[in-house]
Backbone as a ProteinNet text record, in pm:
[ID]
protein_1_A
[PRIMARY]
MYGTLIDTHGIVIKLEKYVGSKAPEFSRVWREKQLEYSFRRGLMQNYENFGVCTSNALDYTNSFFKNPLSQQAKEGLLNEYKTLPAFDDVKEGLIRAKESGFRLFAFSNGSADAVETLLTAAGIRDLFLGVVSVDELKSFKPNPAVYSHFLRKSGSVGANAWLVSGNPFDVIGAISSGMRAAWVQRSPEALFDPWGVEPTITVSSLTGLAEKITNEYANSKR
[TERTIARY]
-12578.8	-12702.8	-12766.7	-12857.3	-12961.3	-12914.5	-12951.7	-12887.1	-12747.9	-12665.6	-12518.4	-12506	-12569.6	-12588.2	-12712.8	-12822	-12964.2	-13011.3	-13096.8	-13160.6	-13312.8	-13299.8	-13446.5	-13543.9	-13499.6	-13598	-13602.7	-13587	-13635.4	-13790.6	-13834.2	-13994	-14080.7	-14020.3	-14106.5	-14165.9	-14147.5	-14217.7	-14347.7	-14317.2	-14431.6	-14529.9	-14479.4	-14547.2	-14625.5	-14570.6	-14665	-14785.6	-14815.2	-14945.2	-15025.3	-14996.8	-15090.1	-15102.5	-14972.9	-14995.5	-14931.4	-14935.8	-14899.8	-14744.9	-14766.5	-14634.7	-14602.4	-14645.8	-14617.6	-14495.2	-14492.8	-14392.4	-14265.4	-14204.9	-14078.5	-14058.6	-14166.3	-14162.5	-14204.9	-14294.5	-14344.9	-14241.4	-14183.7	-14041.7	-13962.9	-13910.6	-13811.5	-13889.5	-13992.4	-14046.6	-14040.7	-14064.9	-14078.9	-13959.5	-13818	-13675.6	-13636.3	-13698.7	-13637.8	-13702.9	-13824.8	-13910.1	-13847.3	-13815.5	-13728.9	-13624.1	-13534.4	-13425	-13424.3	-13505.6	-13541.3	-13596	-13693.2	-13750.8	-13626.8	-13516.4	-13408.4	-13339.3	-13292.2	-13217	-13313.5	-13442.9	-13514.8	-13509.6	-13535.9	-13514.5	-13404.5	-13336.4	-13163	-13154.7	-13157.9	-13164.1	-13239.9	-13379.1	-13460.2	-13412.8	-13338.8	-13315.6	-13461	-13514.2	-13644.6	-13660.3	-13577.3	-13548.4	-13663.5	-13695	-13773	-13658.5	-13715.5	-13582.7	-13630.4	-13541.2	-13553.3	-13703.1	-13723.2	-13868.2	-13979.9	-13998.8	-14082	-14069.1	-13944.1	-13897.2	-13971.6	-13956.8	-13982	-14130.4	-14199.6	-14350.8	-14422.8	-14340.6	-14415.7	-14396.5	-14276.5	-14259.3	-14324.6	-14403.5	-14466.7	-14612.1	-14655.9	-14779.8	-14803.6	-14675.4	-14652.9	-14678.2	-14583	-14621.6	-14749.5	-14817.4	-14939	-15024.8	-15031.7	-15111	-15102.6	-14955.3	-14876.3	-14958.3	-14980.8	-15018.3	-15180.1	-15246.6	-15380.3	-15420	-15337.7	-15387.4	-15449.5	-15348.4	-15367.7	-15388.8	-15311.5	-15287.4	-15373.4	-15418.4	-15501.7	-15435.6	-15482.3	-15376.7	-15313.2	-15404.8	-15347.9	-15232.8	-15256.8	-15129.2	-14996.6	-15018.9	-14899.6	-14827.1	-14901	-14847.2	-14754.8	-14817.9	-14777	-14637.4	-14638	-14491	-14413.8	-14426	-14334	-14277.1	-14363	-14327.9	-14200.9	-14244.8	-14172.1	-14019.4	-14021.4	-13908.7	-13797.5	-13852.8	-13747	-13653	-13724.1	-13618.8	-13616.9	-13546.8	-13551.7	-13402.7	-13389.1	-13275.1	-13153.1	-13052.2	-12928.5	-12898.9	-12785.9	-12772.7	-12658.7	-12679.2	-12602.1	-12455.5	-12393	-12251.9	-12227.4	-12308.6	-12272.3	-12188.1	-12251.7	-12194.1	-12065.4	-12041.9	-11897.4	-11814	-11859	-11769.1	-11731	-11809.4	-11816.8	-11682.6	-11713.2	-11628.9	-11494.7	-11472.7	-11324.6	-11268.2	-11354.4	-11307.1	-11260.2	-11335.8	-11307.5	-11172.1	-11206.6	-11056.3	-10928.7	-10956	-10833.1	-10768.7	-10847.1	-10816.2	-10884.8	-10999.6	-11077.3	-11158.3	-11172.5	-11260.5	-11368.1	-11509.6	-11637.1	-11728.8	-11799	-11911.6	-11991.7	-12151.4	-12270.9	-12301.3	-12303.3	-12326	-12437.6	-12529.5	-12676.3	-12729.3	-12807.1	-12927.9	-13051.5	-13064.2	-13139.5	-13098.5	-13235.1	-13212.8	-13117.3	-13073.2	-12981.1	-13059.9	-13157.5	-13268.3	-13305	-13328.4	-13357.2	-13276.9	-13138.8	-13011.4	-12975.4	-12992.2	-12959.3	-13055.3	-13182.6	-13304.5	-13262.9	-13214.1	-13196.5	-13070.5	-12977.2	-12841.8	-12872.5	-12922.7	-12968.4	-13065.6	-13173.1	-13239.9	-13162.8	-13077.6	-12976.3	-12852.8	-12850.5	-12735.9	-12598.7	-12573.6	-12442.9	-12424	-12519.1	-12462.1	-12333.3	-12299.4	-12174.7	-12039.8	-12073.7	-11933.3	-11898.3	-12012.9	-11954.9	-11922.5	-11817.6	-11777.5	-11916	-11955.1	-12088	-12144	-12263.1	-12371.6	-12345.9	-12314.7	-12318.8	-12437.9	-12531.9	-12639.9	-12668.1	-12717.3	-12717.7	-12814.8	-12910.8	-13018.7	-12936.8	-12821.3	-12771.8	-12720.1	-12741.3	-12705.3	-12801.3	-12924.2	-13045.4	-13026.9	-12975.8	-12942.4	-12938.3	-12874.3	-12887.6	-12790.4	-12714.7	-12603.7	-12651	-12586.9	-12464.9	-12435.5	-12468.6	-12432.6	-12263	-12152.2	-12070.5	-12038	-12114.2	-12126.9	-12164.1	-12227.2	-12274.5	-12118.8	-12062.3	-11933.9	-11839.6	-11824.4	-11745	-11791	-11931.6	-11981.5	-11943.4	-11897.2	-11877.9	-11740.6	-11653.4	-11522.7	-11496.4	-11566.5	-11544	-11588.5	-11727	-11757.1	-11688.7	-11641.3	-11557.5	-11378.9	-11359.7	-11221.5	-11120.9	-11140.6	-11074.7	-11057.5	-10989.5	-10953.6	-10990.2	-10991.7	-11051.3	-10971.7	-10840.9	-10718.3	-10736.6	-10797.4	-10765.5	-10915.5	-11003.1	-11163.2	-11215.5	-11317.7	-11347.8	-11496.2	-11546.1	-11691.4	-11730.5	-11822.7	-11830.9	-11979.7	-12027.1	-12163.9	-12202.2	-12334	-12398	-12447.5	-12436.2	-12541.5	-12426.4	-12423.1	-12297.3	-12330.3	-12448	-12462.9	-12362.7	-12373.2	-12279.5	-12141.3	-12112.9	-11971.3	-11904.9	-11964.8	-11924	-11942.6	-12041	-12016.8	-11925.1	-11857	-11779.4	-11647.7	-11633.4	-11493.1	-11489.5	-11619.9	-11593.5	-11551.7	-11566.9	-11566.9	-11416.1	-11336.2	-11197.7	-11185	-11302.6	-11244.3	-11244.6	-11182.6	-11182.5	-11310.5	-11362.8	-11477.1	-11464.8	-11539.8	-11569.2	-11700.7	-11734.5	-11853.8	-11906.5	-12003.1	-12061.1	-12126.4	-12097.5	-12174.8	-12189.4	-12321.6	-12386.9	-12409.5	-12460.3	-12518.7	-12405.9	-12384.1	-12350.5	-12404.7	-12541.5	-12618.1	-12614.3	-12584.2	-12570.5	-12473.3	-12509.5	-12467.4	-12416.9	-12286.3	-12214.6	-12250.4	-12272.6	-12307.4	-12188.9	-12220.9	-12102.4	-12055.2	-12022	-11985	-11827.5	-11757.4	-11607.1	-11553.8	-11605.2	-11572.1	-11606.5	-11474.8	-11482.7	-11451.1	-11482.7	-11467.6	-11341.4	-11269.1	-11161.5	-11138.5	-11228.8	-11229.1	-11356.7	-11394.9	-11509.3	-11529.5	-11611	-11619.5	-11755	-11751.3	-11907.1	-11953.9	-11904.4	-11937	-11854.4	-11907.8	-11808.7	-11730.3	-11751.7	-11668.9	-11512.4	-11483.7	-11354.6	-11344.2	-11391.8	-11382	-11244.7	-11205.3	-11116.7	-10974.5	-10992.5	-10864.6	-10822.6	-10896.9	-10921.2	-10855.1	-10895.8	-10854.8	-10710.2	-10705.6	-10550.5	-10444.9	-10497.1	-10419.2	-10402.7	-10499.2	-10507.3	-10398.5	-10375.6	-10297.1	-10149.7	-10126.5	-10005.4	-9955.3	-10047.6	-10015.2	-9985.6	-10072.5	-10049.5	-9881.6	-9835.6	-9715.6	-9567.3	-9612.8	-9519.3	-9433.7
-14146.4	-14225.8	-14132.3	-14081	-13974.8	-13842.4	-13801.6	-13679.4	-13676.4	-13848.7	-13817.1	-13937.3	-14079.1	-14213.8	-14171.2	-14191.6	-14172.6	-14054.3	-14008.6	-13899.2	-13894.1	-13828.6	-13835.1	-13744	-13679.2	-13611.1	-13701.5	-13807	-13924.1	-13922.3	-13879	-13930.8	-13828.2	-13705.8	-13626.6	-13661.9	-13771.3	-13820.5	-13867.6	-13964.6	-14020.3	-13912.5	-13824.1	-13702.5	-13626.2	-13605.5	-13562.6	-13616.3	-13720.6	-13783	-13701.7	-13688.9	-13623.7	-13489.4	-13426	-13255.7	-13192.5	-13263.9	-13189.3	-13118.5	-12990.8	-12879.2	-12879.9	-12903.7	-12852.6	-12975.7	-13057.1	-13189.7	-13137.6	-13075.8	-13031.8	-12961.4	-12861.9	-12813.7	-12904.8	-12979.7	-13088.7	-13142.8	-13206.4	-13313.6	-13212.7	-13094.3	-13001.5	-12988.4	-12952	-12929.7	-13085.7	-13155.1	-13303.4	-13342.7	-13313.6	-13358.2	-13258.8	-13129.8	-13052.8	-13062.5	-13120.5	-13156.2	-13299	-13396.7	-13497.7	-13451.9	-13409.9	-13365.3	-13301.6	-13191.5	-13100.5	-13186.8	-13295.1	-13398	-13470.5	-13511.3	-13602.7	-13522.5	-13378.1	-13291.1	-13252.5	-13227.9	-13222.9	-13355.5	-13455.6	-13553.4	-13628	-13593.8	-13602.4	-13541.5	-13401	-13301.7	-13315.7	-13339.8	-13396.7	-13522.8	-13627.3	-13753.2	-13836.1	-13813.1	-13884.8	-13972.5	-14044.1	-14102.4	-14222.9	-14171.3	-14252.6	-14269.2	-14403.8	-14400.9	-14334	-14292	-14221.2	-14238.3	-14381	-14408.7	-14340	-14325.5	-14220.1	-14113.5	-14023.9	-13891.2	-13874	-13943.8	-13961.1	-13951.6	-14044.9	-14056.2	-13927.3	-13905.3	-13765.5	-13631.9	-13620.2	-13498.5	-13517	-13652.8	-13621.8	-13591	-13635.3	-13570	-13442.1	-13348.7	-13214.3	-13160	-13228.1	-13182.8	-13183.4	-13290.4	-13290.4	-13180.9	-13161.7	-13077.2	-12914.6	-12915.6	-12795	-12747.5	-12833.3	-12831	-12863.9	-12849.3	-12851.1	-13030.1	-13110.2	-13235	-13318.9	-13280.7	-13333.3	-13500	-13569.8	-13699	-13774.7	-13889.1	-13975.7	-14073.5	-14121.8	-14231.8	-14320.1	-14395.1	-14513.3	-14433.3	-14310.6	-14245.4	-14221.4	-14165	-14150.1	-14273.4	-14398.7	-14540.5	-14549.9	-14552.8	-14566.1	-14508.8	-14344.5	-14269.6	-14316.2	-14366.2	-14424.7	-14573.1	-14628.3	-14760.1	-14710.4	-14631.9	-14595.5	-14533	-14457.9	-14400.3	-14529.4	-14639.6	-14747.1	-14786.4	-14726	-14778	-14650	-14530.3	-14417.3	-14459.2	-14425.1	-14426.7	-14344.4	-14428.9	-14380.1	-14260.1	-14154.6	-14072.4	-14107	-14071.8	-14112.8	-14138.7	-14092.3	-14065.7	-14165	-14243.1	-14309.4	-14442.6	-14522.2	-14666.1	-14660.9	-14571.8	-14545.3	-14479.8	-14406.5	-14343.3	-14466.1	-14515	-14604.1	-14720.8	-14750.4	-14890.5	-14785.1	-14689.7	-14628.6	-14633.4	-14562.8	-14586.7	-14706.3	-14809.3	-14938.1	-15005	-14970.1	-15018.5	-14938.4	-14840.2	-14748.2	-14799.8	-14865.3	-14958.4	-14907.2	-14808.5	-14739.6	-14876.2	-14852.5	-14918.3	-14853.5	-14923.5	-14829.3	-14898.7	-14798.4	-14824.4	-14716.3	-14800.6	-14699.9	-14642.9	-14522.4	-14486.3	-14376.1	-14401.8	-14324.4	-14312.7	-14205.8	-14177.6	-14271.8	-14358.1	-14468.6	-14589.5	-14679.5	-14770.8	-14899.9	-14987.9	-15070.7	-15157.8	-15203.3	-15263.9	-15166	-15048.3	-14951	-14922.1	-14892	-14880	-15002.2	-15135.4	-15241.7	-15238.1	-15231.9	-15196.7	-15109.7	-15017.4	-14903	-14945.9	-15000.2	-15037.9	-15145.9	-15230.6	-15353	-15297.3	-15221.5	-15170.5	-15102.6	-15026.8	-14950.9	-15027.1	-15145.9	-15258.2	-15198.9	-15143.6	-15122.5	-15164.7	-15280.4	-15307.1	-15379.6	-15447.3	-15541.9	-15443.6	-15335.8	-15225.6	-15193.2	-15211.3	-15194.2	-15281.8	-15276.8	-15380	-15401.2	-15288.1	-15308.5	-15163.9	-15185.7	-15089.6	-15031.7	-14896.2	-14853.4	-14754.6	-14783.1	-14705.5	-14640.3	-14521.5	-14435.4	-14496.8	-14574	-14660.8	-14753.8	-14775.9	-14866.3	-14798.8	-14655.1	-14575	-14485.9	-14491.3	-14443.9	-14248.2	-14235.3	-14092.5	-14063.5	-13924.5	-13867.7	-13790.6	-13813.5	-13715.1	-13584	-13456.7	-13467.5	-13482.9	-13549.9	-13583.2	-13676.2	-13585.8	-13648.6	-13796.2	-13851.7	-13994.3	-14055.7	-14032.4	-14095.9	-14106.6	-14024.6	-14045.4	-14102.2	-14094	-14188.9	-14335.2	-14353.6	-14511.1	-14540.8	-14467.7	-14531.3	-14557.8	-14476	-14512.4	-14656	-14698.9	-14815	-14914	-14906.9	-14995.9	-15059.3	-14929.6	-14939.9	-14993.5	-14985.6	-15000	-14913.2	-14765.3	-14687.3	-14569.8	-14459.7	-14358.5	-14230.3	-14124.3	-13993.4	-13938.9	-13943.6	-13902.9	-13972.9	-14085.6	-14176.5	-14207.7	-14150.5	-14194	-14031.8	-14094.9	-13991.3	-13986.6	-13894.5	-13883.5	-13831	-13897.2	-13798.8	-13814.9	-13703.7	-13657.9	-13511.8	-13513.9	-13421	-13285.7	-13339.4	-13268.2	-13188.7	-13059	-12965.1	-12977.1	-13027.5	-13032.1	-13185.1	-13257.8	-13392.7	-13379.1	-13316.1	-13280.2	-13178.6	-13071	-13014	-13121.7	-13172.7	-13293.1	-13395.7	-13438.3	-13515.4	-13432.3	-13341.9	-13253.1	-13206.7	-13168.9	-13136.9	-13233.7	-13359.6	-13496.7	-13556.3	-13474.1	-13545.7	-13597.6	-13610.7	-13673.4	-13592.4	-13638.4	-13557.2	-13563.2	-13490	-13483.6	-13429	-13508.1	-13453.2	-13403.5	-13291.5	-13230.2	-13241.8	-13318.5	-13357.9	-13262.8	-13150.1	-13023	-13053.5	-13134.5	-13156.4	-13045	-12938.3	-12820.9	-12715.6	-12614.8	-12507.3	-12382.8	-12410.6	-12344.9	-12393.1	-12518.6	-12558.9	-12473.2	-12451.5	-12370	-12441.2	-12405.1	-12475	-12364.9	-12411.7	-12342.8	-12244.2	-12115.8	-12029.2	-12047.1	-12162.1	-12179	-12179.3	-12125.7	-12175.5	-12261.9	-12337.6	-12504.2	-12535.7	-12576.3	-12597.2	-12744.9	-12773.8	-12934.1	-12957.1	-13083.3	-13096.9	-13068.6	-13153.5	-13156.1	-13115.5	-13046.7	-13054.8	-13123.7	-13194	-13266.1	-13204.1	-13220.3	-13213.1	-13362.3	-13455	-13593.1	-13681.6	-13802.7	-13901.5	-13962.4	-13926.8	-13994.9	-13975.1	-13836.2	-13792	-13770.9	-13850.1	-13872.9	-13915.6	-14051.4	-14120	-14063.6	-13998.2	-13932.9	-13814.6	-13710.4	-13611	-13656.9	-13752.2	-13807.7	-13868.5	-13915.2	-13950.9	-13837	-13727.5	-13621.1	-13534.5	-13555.8	-13483.8	-13517.4	-13653.5	-13743.6	-13697.3	-13725.1	-13681.3	-13534.4	-13439.1	-13304.4	-13296.1	-13348	-13336.9	-13393.6	-13466.2	-13539.2	-13473.3	-13374.1	-13287.3	-13202.2
202	102.3	30.6	137.7	95.9	30.5	-103	-147.7	-209.5	-173.7	-206.6	-320.5	-274.3	-364.8	-436.6	-358.8	-387.2	-412	-520.1	-549.1	-466.7	-376.8	-317.5	-394.8	-491.2	-572.9	-710.2	-683.5	-779.6	-772.9	-623.5	-642.8	-718.8	-797.1	-831.1	-959.4	-1039.7	-1143.4	-1102.4	-987.2	-921.3	-844.2	-794.8	-727.1	-831.1	-957.4	-1054.2	-1098	-1071.1	-1072.8	-1003.3	-877	-787	-779.7	-763.6	-752	-861.5	-999.5	-1114.6	-1131.4	-1159.4	-1153.6	-1032.9	-937.1	-799.9	-717.3	-818.6	-753.9	-720.7	-802.8	-735.8	-625.8	-577.1	-457.1	-361.7	-390.7	-268.1	-251.5	-332.9	-297.7	-213.7	-259.7	-172.3	-28.3	-1.2	131.6	212.6	143.2	210.1	255.4	159.1	216.6	317.5	303.9	423.4	532.6	545.2	660.9	716	625.8	682.5	776.6	684.6	769.9	895.3	893.3	1028.3	1122.1	1087.9	1232.1	1245.1	1176	1225.6	1313.5	1281.4	1360.2	1488.8	1493.8	1620.1	1708.3	1635.6	1716.7	1800.4	1725.4	1766.8	1880	1889.2	1976.1	2125.8	2082.9	2200.8	2246.5	2200.2	2232.7	2245.5	2144.5	2134.5	2005.1	1992.2	1886	1819.2	1697.6	1588.1	1480.8	1398.6	1285.3	1169.6	1073.5	983.4	904.3	890.2	807	882.4	1007.2	1088.7	1023	1041.2	1019.5	868.8	768.5	654.6	643.8	710	708.2	788.5	868	921.4	848.3	800.6	682.6	578.8	500.4	408.1	472.7	565.4	650.7	670.9	704.4	706.9	578.7	501.3	323.2	274.6	293.3	239.7	322.6	416.1	502.6	450.9	410.9	367.1	223.3	153.7	10.2	9.5	109.8	134.3	108.7	141.4	158.2	11.2	-103.7	-239.7	-228.8	-146.5	-118.7	-34.4	-101.5	3.6	77.2	155.2	257.1	182.7	59.4	-19.1	-91.8	-153.8	-208.8	-116.9	-11.9	76.5	107	144.6	145	9.6	-104.6	-214.7	-252.3	-192.4	-213.4	-131.9	-16.6	101.7	51.5	-18.2	-64.6	-175.7	-271.1	-384.5	-325.1	-209.6	-165.9	-101.2	-83.5	-53.9	-173.2	-270	-407.2	-503.6	-417.4	-539.4	-576.4	-700.6	-799.9	-765.5	-795.1	-752.8	-873.6	-857.5	-932.4	-1043	-1165.5	-1279.2	-1254.6	-1169.6	-1175.4	-1067.8	-999.7	-872.6	-875.8	-981.3	-1025.3	-1067.1	-1150.9	-1218.4	-1108.5	-1045.1	-931.5	-821	-784.7	-666.9	-737.7	-835.1	-939.2	-944.1	-971.8	-950	-832.1	-727.9	-610.5	-529.9	-567.8	-530.8	-585.2	-693.4	-776.6	-755.3	-698.9	-626.8	-482.8	-447.7	-331.7	-181.9	-216.1	-104.7	-51.9	74.6	131.2	164.1	120.2	98.4	187.9	276.4	345.6	325.5	324.9	335.5	462.1	495.3	606.5	606	698.2	656.9	803.8	784.5	857.9	869.5	745.1	733.1	809.9	856.3	894.2	792.2	853.5	804.8	674.2	737.5	623.3	507.4	523.2	458.5	356.9	412.8	301	236.1	301.8	221.5	83.1	145.6	2.1	-97.3	-53.8	-169.7	-252.3	-171.2	-236.4	-366.1	-311.3	-387.3	-501.5	-495.9	-586.9	-693.2	-636.1	-763.7	-804.5	-745.5	-830.9	-763.9	-663.4	-602.1	-480.2	-443.6	-302.2	-301.1	-381.3	-402.3	-402.5	-430.9	-408.3	-273.3	-182.1	-37	53.9	144.9	232.3	343.6	371.2	509.8	495.8	572	578	724.2	761	891.4	917.3	1005.3	1022.3	1166.7	1178.3	1280.4	1371	1309.2	1405	1515	1462.3	1594.9	1716.7	1711.3	1816.4	1851.4	1803.5	1836.8	1830.4	1726.5	1695.3	1579.5	1526.2	1380.7	1370.6	1237.1	1219.7	1232.3	1273.7	1303.9	1433	1520.6	1637.2	1636.4	1718.9	1696.5	1725.9	1813.9	1858.9	1732.6	1651.7	1524.1	1464.4	1425.7	1331.6	1406.2	1540.4	1640.9	1604.9	1594.6	1591.9	1434	1348.6	1192.3	1220.7	1278.1	1269.3	1358.7	1457.1	1514.1	1427.6	1363.9	1307.7	1152.4	1113.5	966.1	1015.5	1155.5	1188.2	1125.8	1142.2	1072.2	1205.5	1162.9	1245	1152.5	1232.6	1188.3	1071.7	1093.9	994.7	850.6	877.1	733.2	674.6	741.9	712.1	610.9	538.2	446	433.5	503.3	459.4	315	262.4	114.9	116.5	121.2	117.5	15.9	-28.3	-94.2	21.4	150	236.8	322	303.2	373.1	532.1	589.2	738.9	753.9	664.4	711.5	701.1	590.2	568.4	706.7	739.7	834.2	997.8	999.7	1102.9	1132.7	981.1	998.6	1035.3	961.8	983.8	1147.9	1196.3	1340.2	1419.3	1398.5	1450.2	1394.1	1344.9	1336.5	1196.5	1095	1002.5	848.1	740.7	642.4	566.8	471.8	423	252.9	188.4	45.2	15	-39.3	-69	-203.2	-234.8	-363.8	-398.4	-492.8	-547.1	-674.8	-714.9	-819.5	-907	-849.7	-904.3	-851.7	-983.6	-912.8	-834.4	-834.4	-751.8	-589.9	-602.4	-433.6	-365.9	-233	-152.3	-60.9	14	117.8	252.2	357.1	477.7	535.6	541.1	602.7	717.6	741.2	909.7	925.9	842.6	887.4	873.4	812.7	814	683.7	619.1	450.7	426.2	338.5	284	267.4	293.4	257.9	117.1	38.5	-108.4	-161.8	-283	-358.8	-470.4	-508	-639.4	-713.6	-831.6	-894.6	-931.9	-927.3	-969.7	-888	-849.3	-789.5	-883.6	-1005	-1104	-1070.4	-1035.9	-1019	-854.7	-759.9	-619.9	-614.3	-622.2	-597.7	-649.3	-788.6	-811.3	-731.3	-707	-591.1	-473.4	-409.3	-276.9	-296.2	-391.7	-387.1	-397.8	-495.8	-519.8	-398.2	-294.2	-168	-68.9	-76.3	-2.7	-35.5	-173.8	-234	-196.6	-210.1	-202.7	-30.6	37.5	182.1	257.1	171.3	200.5	157.7	55.3	20.4	112.3
[MASK]
++++++++++++++++++++++++++++++++++++++++++++++++++++++++++++++++++++++++++++++++++++++++++++++++++++++++++++++++++++++++++++++++++++++++++++++++++++++++++++++++++++++++++++++++++++++++++++++++++++++++++++++++++++++++++++++

C-alpha cells in the first residue's frame, strides 16, 4: 500500500503550508521514522498499530525540525494521511492486472480500516478481492510470519503468489519467505538493497506489471 499504491509524499503540498521549502525533507524523515518504528516494534514484540508509528514518527520529525507544527497542525496532517493520493499509474495498472485474471489483495502494515479508507478515497477499492493487514497478527513486515499470514488469508501458496512493492525491504522479505516479488522502481535513482536477494522482476510502472508477470511465467515453463 504505502509507497506502492499510495504516494506517502503526497503530503508534501500540505506540509509546505507549515515548513515551506523544507517540506520534501520533512516528508522524507517522517516516512523513514515511520518505517523504523514499525521495524523496531516488530523486533521488540511491543506492537502498536501503524497509525501509532506514523503519529510517533511525526512527533519525532517535528522535534527534529525545531517544532514548526502546532498540535492542531499535527492532527490535521494525520487526518490528511488517511486519504493520501494514489500514484498516477495505479488505477490503470490494477485494471490491467484484474482483466488479465490476477486475484488482487491489498496487503499492508496499515490497519484494515485505514487501508479500506485509503483505497476508497483513491477510487480503487473495487479492484481488490480483499484487504490483508498485519494488524491481525500484531507484527510488521518483514516478519516471515506476516507473509505466511497473507498466504493463508488469500488462499494461495508462495510459488504462485506475488508481492508487488515499491519498498525493497518488503520485496526481500517476501522472497525470503518463499514468494515471488515485483519491485516497482518508479525512479531510476531508487536503489535496491545489496543483500544478494534480487526481485523476481522489476517494473518502472504498474501499467506494465501484468504483462511482465505473464511473460515471467511463460519463460519459466520453457
